[in-house]
MILUM-19309 format. One line per field, with one value per residue (C-alpha): x, y, z; residue in one letter. Coordinates in nm, 2 decimals, padded with zeros to 4 digits, m for minus. Each point is the difference from the previous one (the first is absolute). Layout:
# residues N
px = c(X_...)
py = c(Y_...)
pz = c(Z_...)
type = c(a_...)
***
This chain:
# residues 231
px = c(m00.01_00.15_00.13_m00.06_00.24_m00.19_00.13_m00.28_m00.03_m00.36_00.03_m00.27_m00.02_m00.22_m00.25_m00.07_m00.39_m00.13_00.14_00.02_m00.33_00.00_m00.09_00.02_m00.21_00.18_00.28_00.10_m00.03_00.35_00.16_m00.14_00.14_00.32_00.26_m00.01_m00.34_00.07_00.16_00.36_00.29_m00.07_00.15_00.09_00.37_00.05_00.24_00.02_00.15_00.31_m00.02_m00.17_m00.34_m00.27_m00.20_m00.32_m00.34_m00.22_m00.36_m00.15_m00.36_00.05_m00.19_m00.37_m00.19_m00.34_m00.17_00.27_00.22_00.25_00.18_00.28_00.15_00.36_00.08_00.38_00.08_00.33_00.11_00.21_00.10_00.34_m00.01_m00.03_m00.08_00.13_m00.09_m00.32_00.03_m00.31_m00.10_m00.37_m00.09_m00.37_m00.15_00.04_00.27_m00.08_00.28_m00.10_00.12_m00.09_m00.12_00.24_00.35_m00.11_00.06_m00.28_m00.03_m00.35_00.01_m00.33_m00.04_m00.33_m00.07_m00.27_m00.10_m00.27_00.00_00.16_m00.14_00.04_m00.03_00.07_00.28_00.14_m00.01_00.17_00.29_00.08_00.05_00.22_00.20_00.11_00.28_00.06_00.34_00.01_00.32_00.01_00.34_00.21_00.35_00.19_m00.31_m00.23_m00.30_00.04_m00.31_m00.01_m00.34_m00.07_m00.13_00.26_m00.30_m00.31_m00.30_m00.24_m00.32_m00.10_m00.18_00.29_m00.12_00.28_00.03_00.00_00.23_m00.08_00.31_m00.06_00.31_m00.02_00.33_00.07_m00.04_00.37_00.28_00.02_m00.10_00.13_m00.29_00.09_m00.22_m00.19_m00.37_m00.07_m00.37_m00.12_00.02_00.26_m00.11_00.20_m00.23_00.12_m00.13_00.34_00.16_00.32_00.02_00.26_m00.14_00.20_m00.10_00.10_00.14_m00.22_00.10_00.15_m00.23_m00.31_m00.26_m00.21_00.25_m00.09_00.15_m00.07_m00.13_m00.12_m00.28_m00.03_m00.33_00.06_m00.33_00.11_00.34_00.00_00.26_m00.14_00.26_m00.18_m00.06)
py = c(00.00_00.35_00.24_00.38_00.28_00.29_00.37_00.22_00.36_00.19_00.37_00.28_00.33_00.29_00.09_00.36_00.06_00.21_00.13_00.34_00.16_00.03_00.35_00.02_m00.21_m00.28_m00.05_m00.34_m00.19_m00.12_00.34_00.04_m00.36_m00.04_m00.13_m00.32_m00.07_m00.01_m00.30_00.00_m00.24_m00.23_00.02_m00.36_m00.07_m00.34_m00.17_m00.29_m00.33_m00.20_m00.35_m00.18_00.12_m00.26_m00.08_00.20_m00.09_00.32_00.08_00.33_00.09_00.32_00.32_m00.07_00.33_m00.01_00.35_00.22_m00.30_m00.19_m00.30_m00.21_m00.33_m00.15_m00.34_m00.16_m00.35_m00.21_m00.36_00.03_m00.33_m00.08_00.35_00.02_00.33_00.34_00.38_00.20_00.37_00.22_00.36_00.15_00.34_m00.08_m00.33_m00.32_m00.26_m00.37_m00.28_m00.36_m00.35_m00.18_m00.35_m00.14_00.09_00.29_00.39_00.22_00.38_00.19_00.38_00.17_00.38_00.18_00.34_00.25_00.27_00.18_00.35_00.04_00.12_m00.35_m00.26_m00.30_00.12_00.14_m00.32_m00.14_00.23_00.01_m00.41_00.06_00.24_m00.23_m00.23_m00.32_m00.18_m00.37_m00.19_m00.39_m00.16_m00.27_00.03_m00.26_m00.23_00.28_00.20_00.37_00.20_00.39_00.18_00.37_00.28_00.26_00.24_00.12_00.13_00.24_00.13_00.39_m00.04_m00.14_m00.33_m00.26_m00.37_m00.25_m00.27_m00.32_m00.28_m00.38_m00.23_m00.37_m00.18_m00.40_m00.12_m00.07_00.17_00.36_00.32_00.35_00.24_00.39_00.27_00.33_00.01_00.41_m00.01_m00.35_m00.32_m00.28_m00.35_m00.34_m00.29_m00.35_m00.25_m00.05_00.34_00.12_00.39_00.25_00.32_00.35_00.36_00.24_00.35_00.28_00.15_00.34_00.28_m00.19_00.11_m00.31_m00.29_m00.27_m00.30_m00.34_m00.25_m00.37_m00.16_m00.40_m00.16_m00.38_m00.13_00.12_m00.03_00.37_00.28_00.32_00.30_00.34_00.31)
pz = c(m00.01_m00.07_00.25_m00.05_00.14_m00.06_00.01_m00.14_m00.01_m00.01_m00.06_m00.03_m00.15_00.12_m00.29_m00.05_00.07_m00.23_m00.33_m00.11_m00.09_m00.38_m00.12_m00.34_m00.25_m00.17_00.27_00.03_00.33_m00.09_00.04_00.34_00.11_00.25_m00.22_00.21_m00.11_m00.38_m00.18_00.08_00.10_00.26_00.34_m00.04_00.02_m00.11_m00.23_m00.20_00.18_m00.13_m00.10_m00.29_m00.13_00.01_m00.28_00.08_m00.13_m00.03_m00.05_m00.03_00.04_m00.18_00.14_00.06_00.07_00.18_00.03_00.17_00.13_m00.19_00.10_m00.15_00.14_m00.11_00.13_m00.02_00.07_m00.04_00.12_00.32_00.02_00.19_00.15_00.39_00.18_m00.10_m00.01_m00.07_m00.05_m00.08_m00.03_m00.04_00.06_00.00_00.03_00.22_00.00_00.09_00.00_00.03_m00.07_m00.30_m00.03_m00.27_m00.10_m00.19_00.10_m00.09_m00.02_m00.06_m00.05_00.01_m00.10_00.09_m00.15_00.10_m00.24_00.22_m00.01_m00.35_m00.31_m00.17_00.29_m00.22_m00.17_00.31_00.17_m00.31_00.02_00.33_m00.02_m00.34_00.19_00.28_m00.09_00.20_00.00_00.08_00.03_00.10_00.01_00.13_00.16_00.20_00.05_00.13_m00.14_m00.04_m00.07_m00.06_m00.10_00.03_m00.19_m00.17_m00.07_00.19_m00.17_00.09_m00.18_m00.05_00.34_00.18_00.03_m00.02_m00.18_00.27_m00.03_00.19_00.01_00.07_00.02_00.07_00.02_00.06_00.34_00.07_00.17_00.16_m00.16_00.08_m00.06_m00.01_m00.17_00.02_00.01_m00.01_00.05_00.03_00.19_m00.01_00.08_00.03_00.04_00.09_00.25_00.19_m00.08_00.17_m00.05_00.12_m00.04_00.03_00.06_m00.27_00.01_m00.10_m00.33_00.04_m00.12_00.03_00.23_00.11_m00.06_00.27_00.18_m00.13_00.23_m00.04_00.12_00.03_m00.06_00.08_m00.12_m00.35_m00.01_m00.10_00.06_m00.07_m00.02_00.03_00.20)
type = c(x_x_x_x_x_x_x_x_x_x_x_x_x_x_x_x_x_x_x_x_x_x_x_x_x_x_x_x_x_x_x_x_x_x_x_x_x_x_x_x_x_x_x_x_x_x_x_x_x_x_x_x_x_x_x_x_x_x_x_x_x_x_x_x_x_x_x_x_x_x_x_x_x_x_x_x_x_x_x_x_x_x_x_x_x_x_x_x_x_x_x_x_x_x_x_x_x_x_x_x_x_x_x_x_x_x_x_x_x_x_x_x_x_x_x_x_x_x_x_x_x_x_x_x_x_x_x_x_x_x_x_x_x_x_x_x_x_x_x_x_x_x_x_x_x_x_x_x_x_x_x_x_x_x_x_x_x_x_x_x_x_x_x_x_x_x_x_x_x_x_x_x_x_x_x_x_x_x_x_x_x_x_x_x_x_x_x_x_x_x_x_x_x_x_x_x_x_x_x_x_x_x_x_x_x_x_x_x_x_x_x_x_x_x_x_x_x_x_x_x_x_x_x_x_x_x_x_x_x_x_x)
***
């Protein structure tokens, strides 16, 4: 059964409440936004790991629009036979991260994008664009018999109404060996599930210059074998 060592960080920003009132007709909402809430490079700082890339199978649902919402799911899978334990590094600004064990020798990653165009002139198109503007990077490699996983997004999309794209990450790894789990979840929960889980959790330092950054704590739920890392 896998053992996980978790060093997860969850950080928050204080959102500005109330954008400047628009006086001139035709002025765009984007011009009144704080630059932090416009499409930009993400705050994730993750690099591809060393090692030999595994042959990934990739399935992409494409972007599906329903009213003012949009969604996209990309699934990756690879054969991890012969690998035991390893490292999982993740980063998501908005969204939930879940890590669990797989029922076979496969490694699987699922990335779910959600966009919300409410409050914009073209809600459906805004939902589509905010997903397109959010670029996720996935690397799955093997080194010295260990599995190395990196998943993060290099850009963070926002609509003209300052709605971010949500990026949910789900990782399944073979139930062999011990995994070191490290990551940043800025505005979402980190959950590691396993019935016989052994976890070391450390608090994180505040990022300088950011009000509202918090301390991580872990709560054990023995009945579900779940470690939830959140504020």
